[in-house]
ZAMARGU-4260 file (C-alpha; in steps of 0.2 Angstrom, whole numbers, plus 5000, padded with zeros to 4 digits):
<rodrens>
0) 5061/5112/4953 | 5053/5126/4943 | 5047/5123/4925 | 5062/5131/4918 | 5074/5119/4928
5) 5065/5103/4922 | 5075/5093/4909 | 5067/5087/4893 | 5064/5069/4894 | 5063/5060/4878
10) 5054/5043/4877 | 5053/5032/4861 | 5040/5019/4859 | 5042/5007/4845 | 5026/4998/4840
15) 5019/4985/4828 | 5002/4977/4829 | 5001/4979/4848 | 4983/4986/4848 | 4978/4976/4863
20) 4990/4985/4874 | 4997/5001/4866 | 4984/5012/4874 | 4989/5007/4891 | 5007/5011/4886
25) 5004/5028/4878 | 4992/5033/4892 | 5005/5028/4906 | 5017/5041/4898 | 5005/5055/4895
30) 4996/5053/4912 | 5013/5057/4920 | 5008/5075/4917 | 5027/5079/4915 | 5028/5096/4907
35) 5043/5094/4897 | 5040/5077/4889 | 5046/5073/4871 | 5036/5058/4867 | 5041/5049/4850
40) 5030/5036/4843 | 5037/5024/4829 | 5024/5012/4822 | 5030/4999/4809 | 5014/5000/4799
45) 5002/4991/4810 | 4988/4982/4801 | 4978/4979/4817 | 4968/4992/4827 | 4984/5001/4834
50) 4982/5017/4824 | 4963/5018/4828 | 4966/5015/4846 | 4979/5029/4848 | 4970/5041/4837
55) 4964/5052/4852 | 4983/5054/4857 | 4990/5058/4840 | 4992/5077/4841 | 5001/5075/4858
60) 5016/5066/4852 | 5032/5076/4848 | 5034/5065/4833 | 5023/5051/4826 | 5025/5040/4811
65) 5018/5024/4804 | 5025/5014/4790 | 5036/4999/4785 | 5052/5000/4794 | 5067/4988/4797
70) 5061/4981/4814 | 5060/4986/4832 | 5078/4991/4835 | 5079/5002/4819 | 5063/5011/4825
75) 5070/5014/4842 | 5087/5020/4834 | 5078/5032/4822 | 5067/5039/4836 | 5082/5043/4847
80) 5090/5051/4832 | 5075/5063/4831 | 5075/5066/4850 | 5083/5081/4860 | 5080/5077/4878
85) 5094/5078/4891 | 5086/5062/4898 | 5082/5047/4887 | 5072/5031/4888 | 5062/5019/4877
90) 5046/5010/4882 | 5039/4995/4872 | 5021/4996/4867 | 5016/4982/4879 | 5024/4989/4894
95) 5019/5004/4906 | 5027/5017/4917 | 5020/5019/4934 | 5013/5035/4941 | 5025/5048/4946
100) 5040/5040/4937 | 5045/5055/4926 | 5045/5068/4940 | 5055/5056/4951 | 5068/5053/4938
105) 5070/5071/4934 | 5072/5075/4952 | 5084/5061/4955 | 5095/5066/4941 | 5095/5084/4947
110) 5100/5079/4965 | 5113/5066/4959 | 5124/5074/4945 | 5137/5060/4947 | 5124/5047/4941
115) 5123/5044/4922 | 5110/5031/4921 | 5096/5025/4934 | 5084/5010/4934 | 5072/5004/4947
120) 5063/4988/4951 | 5050/4981/4939 | 5033/4974/4943 | 5026/4961/4931 | 5008/4962/4924
125) 4997/4951/4914 | 4986/4954/4899 | 4973/4964/4909 | 4986/4974/4919 | 4985/4963/4935
130) 5001/4963/4945 | 5007/4945/4945 | 5025/4947/4951 | 5040/4957/4954 | 5058/4959/4949
135) 5068/4965/4964 | 5086/4969/4960 | 5101/4971/4971 | 5111/4987/4971 | 5119/4990/4954
140) 5135/4981/4951 | 5143/4984/4933 | 5152/4967/4935 | 5136/4958/4937 | 5125/4968/4925
145) 5138/4967/4911 | 5137/4948/4913 | 5119/4945/4915 | 5105/4954/4905 | 5095/4959/4921
150) 5093/4978/4920 | 5074/4981/4917 | 5074/4991/4901 | 5057/4998/4904 | 5063/5006/4920
155) 5079/5013/4914 | 5083/5031/4910 | 5100/5039/4905 | 5108/5056/4902 | 5111/5061/4884
160) 5130/5062/4887 | 5130/5043/4887 | 5121/5042/4870 | 5133/5055/4863 | 5148/5046/4868
165) 5144/5028/4866 | 5131/5028/4853 | 5113/5023/4848 | 5104/5007/4848 | 5112/4994/4837
170) 5099/4990/4824 | 5108/4973/4820 | 5100/4966/4836 | 5083/4959/4837 | 5082/4954/4855
175) 5097/4960/4865 | 5098/4978/4859 | 5095/4985/4877 | 5108/4973/4884 | 5121/4978/4871
180) 5117/4997/4874 | 5119/4995/4893 | 5135/4986/4892 | 5142/5000/4881 | 5135/5013/4893
185) 5143/5004/4908 | 5160/5006/4900 | 5160/5025/4905 | 5144/5029/4915 | 5139/5027/4933
190) 5123/5017/4935 | 5112/5017/4950 | 5098/5006/4955 | 5085/5016/4964 | 5074/5007/4977
195) 5058/5011/4969 | 5046/5003/4956 | 5047/5014/4940 | 5038/5003/4927 | 5028/4987/4923
200) 5034/4973/4912 | 5020/4964/4903 | 5020/4945/4900 | 5009/4938/4887 | 5010/4924/4874
205) 5016/4934/4860 | 5030/4944/4870 | 5048/4942/4863 | 5054/4936/4880 | 5041/4922/4879
210) 5045/4917/4861 | 5063/4921/4858 | 5073/4921/4874 | 5079/4903/4873 | 5084/4905/4854
215) 5088/4922/4847 | 5089/4930/4864 | 5102/4918/4870 | 5112/4919/4854 | 5112/4938/4854
220) 5117/4939/4872 | 5132/4928/4869 | 5137/4939/4854 | 5137/4954/4866 | 5148/4945/4878
225) 5160/4939/4865 | 5162/4956/4857 | 5165/4965/4874 | 5177/4951/4880 | 5165/4947/4894
230) 5168/4930/4903 | 5155/4921/4914 | 5162/4913/4930 | 5157/4895/4931 | 5140/4892/4940
235) 5139/4910/4946 | 5126/4914/4932 | 5114/4902/4938 | 5116/4906/4956 | 5114/4925/4953
240) 5098/4923/4943 | 5091/4911/4956 | 5095/4924/4970 | 5086/4938/4961 | 5071/4926/4959
245) 5071/4921/4977 | 5073/4940/4982 | 5058/4944/4973 | 5048/4929/4981 | 5053/4935/4998
250) 5048/4952/4994 | 5030/4946/4994 | 5031/4934/5008 | 5038/4947/5020 | 5025/4959/5014
255) 5038/4972/5010 | 5034/4989/5001 | 5044/5000/4990 | 5038/5017/4983 | 5030/5018/4966
260) 5018/5003/4968 | 5005/4996/4980 | 5010/4981/4991 | 5005/4963/4987 | 4999/4955/4971
265) 4983/4952/4960 | 4978/4970/4960 | 4975/4980/4944 | 4987/4994/4939 | 4972/5004/4934
270) 4968/5007/4952 | 4984/5016/4954 | 4979/5028/4940 | 4961/5030/4947 | 4954/5023/4931
275) 4936/5016/4934 | 4936/5007/4917 | 4947/5004/4902 | 4940/5018/4892 | 4951/5032/4885
280) 4954/5047/4895 | 4957/5065/4888 | 4974/5071/4892
</rodrens>
């Protein structure tokens, strides 16, 4: 595609006191070198070293703000309301995109006009960017994905027409805002799981998935299902989740490889970017 044919891709990053990881997140977006990027950073008034660490990048954001807000969901929703891109996504301030993701996404949407939303496999990283696992999903099924919150949000991109027809993030959710959004979008949109790694999901002791999944997360997912009249077939939920876990384990055992990520485990993502150390790079 020529520069003029490229779509604007809008990415929103909400952040609050994620100074330990936020540079990796921001750098993974800017280092895409995507020429028509609209990157919006919404900080909730961090009191740690977040603002100091991303200071070298401040002038490169399309919109940047820092101050008290009403939480993560409200920050994402406001960021989307400020966006203009034909393709949209959000990336939490402890996760990362993988090299080449934005050019792949733009080209895929260009070649597949029938697709409204795409997502890829995720790799799982620890606190120091080492790949410790994978999340390998089957082909997309709206029947399954409406019932189980398994779409990797950090690897998901959608066309603005879904946003315009089915709305923004619901700020009333603290945990399942992505699940609620994707369920609404699946009502009208055609989703596609691409056979490629697009992003990295970070596990650490303060992550919401670690601290809230069994409590707030479970309650909010049940609320989404009830509101959308989604019924869970008996036992199928446990079987499907186990199948995804086994599929991911066999991916390593069989030494399989998908584009977007080096094969195997226990290597550092910095190697994919060609970083020799954790220092900041100019963009």
